[in-house]
C-alpha positions in Angstrom: -33.9 7.8 -68.9 -30.7 5.7 -69.2 -28.2 6.7 -66.5 -25.0 8.2 -67.8 -21.5 7.1 -66.8 -21.2 10.2 -64.7 -24.4 9.5 -62.8 -23.3 6.0 -62.1 -20.1 7.3 -60.6 -22.1 9.8 -58.4 -24.5 7.1 -57.2 -21.6 4.7 -56.4 -19.8 7.5 -54.6 -22.9 8.3 -52.6 -23.4 4.8 -51.4 -19.7 4.4 -50.6 -19.9 7.5 -48.4 -23.1 6.3 -46.8 -21.5 2.9 -46.0 -18.6 4.8 -44.4 -21.0 6.8 -42.2 -22.8 3.6 -41.1 -19.6 1.8 -40.3 -17.9 4.7 -38.6 -19.4 4.0 -35.2 -17.9 0.5 -35.3 -14.5 2.0 -35.3 -15.0 4.4 -32.5 -14.3 2.5 -29.3 -16.1 3.8 -26.2 -13.8 5.2 -23.5 -14.1 7.0 -20.3 -13.6 10.7 -20.1 -10.6 10.1 -17.9 -8.9 7.7 -20.3 -8.9 10.2 -23.1 -7.8 13.3 -21.3 -4.1 13.1 -22.3 -3.1 15.7 -19.7 0.7 14.9 -19.5 2.8 15.7 -22.6 6.3 14.4 -22.0 7.5 15.4 -25.5 8.4 18.9 -24.3 10.8 20.6 -22.0 9.0 19.7 -18.9 9.2 22.6 -16.5 8.2 23.2 -12.9 5.2 25.3 -14.0 4.0 22.6 -16.5 4.4 19.9 -13.8 2.4 22.0 -11.3 -0.4 22.6 -13.8 -0.5 18.9 -14.7 -0.7 17.8 -11.1 -3.7 20.1 -10.5 -5.4 18.9 -13.7 -4.8 15.2 -12.8 -6.2 15.7 -9.4 -9.3 17.4 -10.9 -9.7 14.6 -13.5 -9.3 11.8 -10.9 -10.6 13.3 -7.7 -11.1 10.1 -5.8 -7.8 8.6 -6.9 -5.2 11.3 -7.1 -4.4 14.0 -4.5 -1.4 16.1 -3.8 0.3 18.2 -1.1 3.2 20.5 -0.6 6.0 19.3 1.6 7.2 22.8 2.0 9.1 25.5 0.0 12.6 25.7 -1.4 15.0 28.5 -0.7 13.5 30.4 -3.7 9.9 29.8 -2.8 8.9 26.8 -5.0 6.7 24.1 -3.5 8.0 20.6 -3.3 5.0 18.7 -4.5 4.1 15.1 -3.5 1.4 13.3 -5.4 -0.6 10.4 -4.1 -2.0 7.7 -6.4 -3.9 4.6 -5.0 -5.9 3.6 -2.0 -4.0 0.9 -0.1 -2.2 0.8 3.2 1.1 -0.4 1.8 3.3 2.3 0.2 5.7 2.7 -2.7 7.7 5.9 -3.0 9.1 7.2 -6.4 11.0 10.4 -6.9 12.9 12.2 -9.6 15.0 15.2 -10.6 17.3 15.3 -7.6 19.6 16.7 -10.2 18.5 19.7 -12.3 19.5 18.6 -15.8 17.9 15.2 -15.2 14.3 16.6 -15.6 13.2 13.9 -18.0 12.8 11.8 -14.9 10.0 14.1 -13.9 8.3 13.6 -17.3 8.6 9.9 -16.8 7.0 9.9 -13.4 4.2 12.2 -14.5 3.5 9.9 -17.5 3.5 6.9 -15.2 1.0 8.7 -12.9 -1.5 9.4 -15.6 -1.2 6.1 -17.3 -1.8 4.1 -14.1 -4.8 6.4 -13.2 -6.3 5.9 -16.7 -6.0 2.1 -16.3 -7.5 2.1 -12.8 -10.5 4.2 -13.9 -11.1 2.0 -17.0 -10.5 -1.2 -15.1 -8.0 -2.3 -17.7 -4.7 -4.2 -17.3 -1.2 -3.1 -18.2 0.7 -6.2 -19.3 -0.3 -8.8 -16.7 -1.1 -6.2 -13.9 -4.7 -5.7 -12.9 -4.2 -2.0 -12.1 -7.6 -1.5 -10.2 -6.9 -4.4 -7.8 -3.3 -3.4 -7.3 -4.0 0.3 -6.5 -6.8 -0.7 -4.2 -4.1 -2.4 -2.1 -1.1 0.0 -2.6 -0.6 3.7 -2.5 2.2 5.1 -4.7 3.6 8.4 -3.5 5.5 10.4 -6.1 7.7 13.5 -5.7 8.3 14.2 -9.4 10.7 17.1 -9.0 12.9 17.1 -5.9 15.0 20.1 -7.1 12.5 22.6 -8.7 14.9 25.6 -8.3 17.7 23.8 -10.1 15.5 22.4 -12.8 14.2 25.9 -13.6 17.8 27.2 -13.7 18.9 24.4 -16.0 16.0 25.0 -18.4 15.7 28.8 -18.4 19.0 30.1 -17.2 19.2 33.3 -15.1 16.5 35.2 -16.9 14.5 37.3 -14.5 16.9 36.8 -11.5 18.5 39.7 -9.7 21.8 40.7 -11.2 23.8 39.8 -8.1 22.3 36.3 -7.9 22.7 35.8 -11.6 26.4 36.7 -11.3 26.9 34.3 -8.4 25.3 31.4 -10.3 27.4 32.1 -13.3 30.5 31.9 -11.1 29.3 28.5 -9.7 28.9 27.5 -13.4 32.5 28.2 -14.3 31.6 31.7 -15.6 29.4 30.2 -18.3 25.9 31.5 -19.0 24.8 28.2 -20.4 23.2 26.3 -17.5 22.1 23.2 -19.5 24.7 21.1 -17.6 23.6 22.3 -14.1 22.9 19.6 -11.5 22.8 21.4 -8.2 20.3 23.5 -6.4 20.4 27.3 -6.9 22.7 27.4 -3.8 25.2 25.2 -5.6 24.6 22.1 -3.5 24.2 18.6 -5.0 21.1 17.2 -3.3 22.1 13.5 -3.9 25.3 14.1 -1.9 23.4 15.6 1.0 21.8 12.6 2.8 23.3 11.4 6.1 24.7 8.1 4.8 28.4 8.0 4.6 28.4 11.8 4.0 31.7 12.5 5.6 33.5 10.0 3.3 31.9 11.1 0.0 34.5 11.1 -2.7 35.1 13.8 -5.4 33.3 16.6 -3.7 34.3 20.1 -4.4 35.2 22.5 -1.5 32.7 25.2 -2.5 29.3 25.6 -4.2 29.5 24.4 -7.8 27.2 23.3 -10.6 27.7 19.7 -9.5 29.1 17.4 -6.8 29.4 19.9 -3.9 28.0 18.0 -0.9 27.5 21.1 1.3 28.8 22.1 4.7 26.9 19.4 6.6 24.4 16.6 5.8 20.7 17.5 5.3 21.7 21.2 5.0 19.4 21.7 2.0 15.6 22.2 2.8 14.7 19.8 0.0 16.6 17.0 1.7 15.1 17.8 5.0 11.6 17.6 3.5 12.4 14.3 1.7 13.7 12.7 4.8 10.7 13.8 6.9 8.2 12.8 4.3 9.8 9.4 3.9 9.5 8.7 7.6 5.9 9.9 7.5 4.7 7.6 4.7 6.9 4.7 5.7 7.4 3.1 2.3 8.3 -0.6 1.7 10.4 0.3 -1.4 11.8 3.5 -2.9 13.1 4.3 -6.3 15.0 7.4 -7.2 15.1 8.1 -10.9 18.2 9.8 -12.4 19.9 10.1 -15.8 21.8 8.8 -17.5 23.6 5.5 -18.2 21.0 2.7 -18.2 22.2 1.2 -14.9 20.6 0.3 -11.5 22.2 0.9 -8.1 20.6 -1.4 -5.6 23.1 -1.9 -2.7 24.5 0.4 0.0 26.2 -1.4 2.9 23.2 -3.7 2.8 23.1 -6.2 5.7 23.8 -9.8 4.5 20.3 -11.0 5.5 18.8 -8.5 3.0 21.1 -9.0 0.0 19.2 -11.9 -1.6 15.8 -10.1 -1.2 17.1 -6.8 -2.7 19.1 -8.4 -5.5 16.1 -10.5 -6.6 14.0 -7.3 -7.0 16.9 -5.5 -8.7 17.2 -8.4 -11.1 13.6 -8.1 -12.2 14.0 -4.4 -12.6 17.0 -5.1 -14.8 15.0 -7.5 -16.9 12.1 -5.1 -17.3 14.2 -2.1 -18.3 17.2 -3.8 -20.0 19.5 -1.9 -17.7 22.6 -3.3 -16.0 23.0 -3.8 -12.3 25.9 -2.0 -10.7 28.2 -4.3 -8.7 28.3 -3.4 -5.0 31.4 -1.6 -3.8 33.2 -2.5 -0.6 33.5 1.1 0.3 30.8 3.0 -1.5 30.8 6.8 -1.6 27.3 7.4 -0.2 25.3 10.6 0.4 22.4 9.6 -1.9 18.7 9.2 -1.1 18.8 5.5 -1.9 21.9 5.1 0.4 20.1 6.8 3.3 16.9 4.8 2.8 18.6 1.5 2.7 20.8 2.3 5.7 17.9 3.9 7.8 15.0 1.6 7.0 16.7 -1.7 6.0 14.4 -2.0 3.1 14.9 -2.2 -0.7 15.9 1.1 -2.3 17.0 1.6 -5.9 18.6 4.3 -8.1 17.6 3.9 -11.7 19.6 5.8 -14.3 17.5 6.1 -17.5 18.8 6.6 -21.1 22.1 6.1 -22.8 24.9 8.1 -21.3 24.2 11.7 -22.3 27.2 13.4 -20.8 26.8 16.8 -19.1 23.4 17.7 -20.5 19.8 16.6 -20.3 18.6 13.6 -22.2 17.3 14.5 -25.7 13.5 14.5 -26.0 13.7 12.1 -28.9 14.8 9.4 -26.3 11.6 9.5 -24.3 9.6 7.0 -26.2 12.2 4.3 -25.6 12.6 5.3 -22.0 8.9 5.0 -21.4 8.7 1.5 -23.0 11.6 0.4 -20.7 10.1 1.8 -17.5 6.3 1.7 -17.8 6.0 -1.5 -15.7 8.5 -0.5 -13.1 5.9 1.3 -10.9 3.5 -1.6 -11.1 6.0 -4.3 -10.4 7.5 -2.5 -7.4 3.9 -1.6 -6.1 3.2 -5.4 -6.1 6.4 -6.1 -4.3 5.7 -3.3 -1.8 2.3 -4.9 -1.1 3.8 -8.4 -0.6 6.5 -7.1 1.8 3.9 -5.1 3.8 1.4 -8.0 4.0 4.2 -10.3 5.2 4.8 -8.1 8.2 1.2 -7.8 9.3 0.0 -9.7 12.3 -3.2 -11.7 12.4 -5.8 -9.9 14.6 -8.6 -12.0 16.0 -12.0 -10.3 16.3 -15.7 -11.2 16.4 -17.8 -8.7 14.5 -20.9 -8.8 12.4 -20.5 -6.8 9.2 -22.3 -6.3 5.8 -20.9 -7.7 2.5 -22.5 -5.5 -0.2 -21.1 -7.2 -3.3 -20.0 -10.6 -4.4 -16.4 -11.6 -3.7 -14.3 -14.8 -3.9 -13.8 -16.9 -0.8 -10.2 -18.2 -0.4 -8.9 -21.0 1.9 -5.7 -19.0 2.6 -4.4 -15.4 2.4 -3.0 -14.3 -0.9 -4.6 -16.8 -3.2 -5.6 -15.6 -6.7 -9.1 -16.0 -8.2 -8.2 -19.5 -9.3 -7.6 -20.6 -5.7 -11.1 -19.5 -4.5 -13.3 -22.2 -3.1 -16.6 -20.3 -3.4 -18.1 -17.0 -4.4 -19.8 -15.1 -1.6 -23.1 -13.3 -2.4 -24.0 -10.1 -0.6 -25.0 -11.0 2.9 -24.4 -10.4 6.6 -21.1 -12.0 7.7 -19.2 -12.5 10.9 -15.5 -11.3 10.8 -13.3 -13.6 12.9 -9.8 -12.3 12.0 -7.9 -9.8 10.0 -4.4 -9.7 8.5 -3.5 -6.5 6.6 -6.4 -5.9 4.2 -7.5 -9.6 4.2 -10.5 -10.5 6.3 -11.4 -14.0 7.6 -15.2 -14.5 7.7 -17.8 -17.0 8.5 -20.5 -17.2 5.9 -23.3 -19.5 4.7 -20.9 -20.9 2.1 -18.3 -21.6 4.7 -15.4 -19.9 6.4 -12.3 -18.5 4.7 -10.5 -15.3 3.7 -11.7 -12.5 1.5 -9.9 -9.5 -0.1 -12.7 -7.0 -0.7 -12.5 -3.9 -2.7 -13.0 -0.6 -0.9 -16.6 -0.1 0.1 -17.7 -3.7 -0.3 -17.3 -4.7 3.3 -18.7 -2.2 5.8 -21.0 -1.7 8.8 -24.4 -0.4 7.6 -26.0 1.6 10.3 -29.8 1.4 10.1 -31.9 4.5 9.8 -35.5 5.4 9.0 -35.5 8.8 7.3 -36.1 10.6 4.1 -34.1 13.1 2.1 -34.8 15.5 -0.8 -32.5 14.9 -3.8 -32.4 18.4 -5.5 -30.7 17.3 -8.8 -30.0 14.2 -10.9 -27.5 12.1 -8.9 -25.5 8.9 -9.7 -26.2 5.7 -7.7 -23.6 3.0 -7.0 -23.9 -0.7 -6.1 -21.9 -0.2 -2.9 -20.5 2.9 -1.1 -17.5 3.7 -3.1 -16.9 6.1 -6.0 -15.4 3.3 -8.1 -18.1 0.8 -7.4 -20.2 -0.4 -10.4 -22.8 2.3 -11.2 -26.5 2.0 -10.9 -29.1 4.2 -12.6 -29.0 8.0 -12.1 -32.1 9.2 -10.2 -34.0 12.4 -10.9 -34.8 15.1 -8.3 -37.2 13.5 -5.8 -37.6 12.6 -2.1 -36.0 9.3 -1.2 -36.5 7.0 1.8 -33.3 6.6 3.8 -32.7 3.3 5.5 -29.1 3.3 6.4 -25.6 4.9 6.2 -22.0 4.1 5.9 -19.6 7.0 6.4 -20.8 9.8 4.1 -22.8 7.4 1.9 -26.5 6.7 2.1 -28.2 3.5 0.9 -31.3 3.7 -1.3 -33.6 0.9 -2.6 -35.5 0.7 -5.8 -37.3 -2.0 -7.8 -33.9 -3.2 -9.2 -32.3 -3.5 -5.8 -30.5 -1.4 -3.2 -28.2 1.4 -4.3 -25.9 4.0 -2.7 -25.6 7.7 -3.1 -23.3 10.3 -1.6 -25.0 12.2 1.2 -23.1 15.5 1.1 -25.4 18.4 1.1 -28.5 16.3 1.8 -30.6 17.0 4.9 -32.3 14.0 6.5 -36.0 14.3 7.4 -38.8 12.2 8.9 -39.6 9.1 6.9 -42.1 9.0 4.1 -45.5 7.6 4.8 -45.1 5.2 1.9 -41.7 3.7 2.5 -42.0 0.7 0.1 -39.0 0.6 -2.3 -39.5 1.5 -5.9 -41.5 4.2 -7.7 -44.3 5.7 -5.7 -46.4 8.8 -5.8 -44.8 11.9 -4.3 -46.1 12.3 -0.7 -48.3 15.2 0.2 -46.6 17.9 2.2 -48.6 17.2 5.3 -47.4 13.6 5.3 -43.7 14.5 5.5 -43.7 15.2 9.2 -44.7 12.7 11.9 -47.8 13.4 14.0 -46.0 12.7 17.2 -42.5 12.2 18.6 -40.0 10.4 16.2 -39.6 6.7 17.1 -36.2 5.2 17.8 -33.9 5.1 14.7 -36.0 7.8 13.0 -34.3 11.0 11.9 -35.5 14.4 13.2 -36.5 16.9 10.6 -33.8 18.6 8.5 -30.8 16.9 10.1 -27.7 17.4 7.9 -26.0 14.2 6.8 -22.7 13.8 8.6 -20.2 10.9 8.0 -20.3 8.1 10.4 -17.0 6.7 11.7 -15.4 4.5 9.0 -16.0 0.8 9.4 -13.1 -1.3 10.7 -13.2 -5.0 11.0 -11.4 -4.7 14.4 -14.1 -2.6 15.9 -17.3 -3.8 17.5 -20.4 -3.0 15.5 -23.1 -0.8 17.1 -26.2 -2.9 17.9 -28.9 -2.9 15.3 -31.7 -0.5 16.0 -29.8 1.2 18.8 -31.8 4.3 20.0 -30.5 7.6 18.6 -30.3 10.9 20.4 -32.2 13.5 18.3 -29.4 15.9 19.2 -26.8 13.8 17.5 -26.0 13.4 13.7 -28.3 10.8 12.1 -26.8 7.9 10.2 -28.4 5.3 8.0 -29.4 3.9 4.5 -31.8 5.3 1.7 -34.7 4.1 -0.6 -35.7 5.7 -3.8 -39.2 7.2 -4.0 -40.2 8.4 -7.5 -38.7 8.3 -10.9 -35.5 6.6 -11.8 -33.6 8.1 -14.8 -32.5 5.3 -17.1 
């Protein structure tokens, strides 16, 4: 039967559709679950409740990278949330929404938080920044909304408030019921005129509570300012940035000592180049009272106020502007994180020690501190090393390949405490190449009994045919060692072979001992001697070997 024209069209259409189905997977790029979450939506009126929800979701999506805490409560019962991103000892501090109508700075910081967390988890770069390496060395603390009471008032007005409070706030607002221009707290105090830095000489301050510019009766009167000051002293940041709107300008100087001017201006100049914003020329007699002013005066370190967006007048920045603002500011946190690390490392003193330690993954060996990968003289394989000195998070070691400095990722360099024990793994569990949640993953193992041979903190080491791996030990009880303790797949031991016939030898776990974290390894501490006798009354520590099936 000769095919008709209609049949030809149908056949051709079928093969076109089939080709599309076959090619479709080529266009679907694999991505991590974290990278595709898209939790933060800055293209909306970003309220306190939305921010609080997003903080909780981000901490759940990135449990080993993001955490948060309340610094206390405002006058009207809202938590002042601080969010931690990163794992390093050096600290950068970012904050936004000191002023109520400037809530887009909260959207910006939350977008920054999620974007950096996605890049860390996926081990991707943003521009030239290797985010994983950077956030292993730096912690970024963010208070996205310093003034949650004021932001809520500016966005929602007095709806739901008691009549007497609503009347008072309208009076502070010039008898207007439109609070879109509101900058102050709900007590009519301007938080960025509350810090004890030239407070007594602040210019253009009203004499009574108002929607803007009233500096209060005394410095640090507002609980939000008290919390911000206490938290800043607690985290001890190298650099701070306060985000405001609007004007596309950067304030970088407040009675800055002459010896710090060149340092601070060089950072400010890079920030101006990144954002396209203008630097504000220092005044001889600045007004003061701002967070940046207090930080620069109190700590003698670089502090900046960045005003986003074209000048918007007495209103919030339109949502349509966010895309451009994000493009201008997306590298600001990464650049200042790197500068924070450099300033911190420069202050660290070399500590000389003599300590054996275990290197659990390969790492470059550098002749000097701070060298990039190109400057490495060798690549160290996993091995036992001797630590001879430490400066910050750099470690000087003696190895078979020679001596030099290494900059290991978290978990790569640790003291492995020997142990001869077993543990029942009740469910499929992920393994890792070294004891860290972001280490390269090994195979997942099925429910089975594993032979435990060592421990580092809460982590247990296991061995299989393809090499040693690590698992988290929470919820696992250590038992006597298996009779067959060779690494790799082996028959499940008979029940009678699980318990030793006589007293447990040294370094062997008593039956059903809960896994408890050992003290974290520190290159300045002396290592406990190998095979040191363990008291059966004490928590058992050690490493683990896989017995049984490995799930591909």
